[in-house]
Steps between C-alpha positions, in 0.01 A plus 500: 500500500154444643469658844241267654657219703363165379378401850259795475345337194469177699325684784258663256438159343422345839248775577343460155472124551327557830252739341440271200421200718295651780282255682688192379618273777812289452459124504749265663622385158551857375675593824738207470571565131554871568736419786709274279519759220585776751774288662656426163480865401667617821771238449570620144513868599705426811748292300536790257567743785765263641664473156518880475647521849753225423623703199494816716287690250186708528156366437329838511284488186492879480880524470624213278789716386651447848535125436856375536452149360282295268342235722451171314484237774222380725156575357664727241590180309130460414375858467661842476235634738444259790396777735220604262408134452476476879283811521272373224486170685387671820224675308407166344489337844271775625277462193470127567423569865237764417341292224326609182645578161496876556758455775753412229459830313744683733756221442483559125512877552809471723682282246407734214611816682828349621567339160436820304643768730733374772685214335591679173649791698701259716617304198615816327701607806655154542583476132668838512688415820609144420492478121564154355494327840141608553397451137626140506307433819194671353515284188532178701249560780127576468354824631225311680472123534506303177492805273772649286532874452 
């Protein structure tokens, strides 16, 4: 399992966005758009946390083997990784707020790192722990939004 908590990647991404967009001032339109994206992202991640709590299972991404249930309701109906979607959304909101195309590079880097390191390790642990129940969910629900894998 990767040993870096995903929120650390988000924090690094926020710092990188700040450095990549120095001197850019947010406009009212960018501020409003960023606020809407951020609110939606917090809602998605918060809904995922509530779904985990409702099933009384862990959502510690560094210990997926401690999961006691496969969560398939709430935002998990649309993506297997709503918390990562929420984190990517927060980075996207900050990129919109900061302005400039370079501000989106950390968003892409976050998605790539999480998609290639964190999620496969979690999926392996969940598949091992829940077998066909998880595999059926995995086959029916996209990893991100609108993608199948």
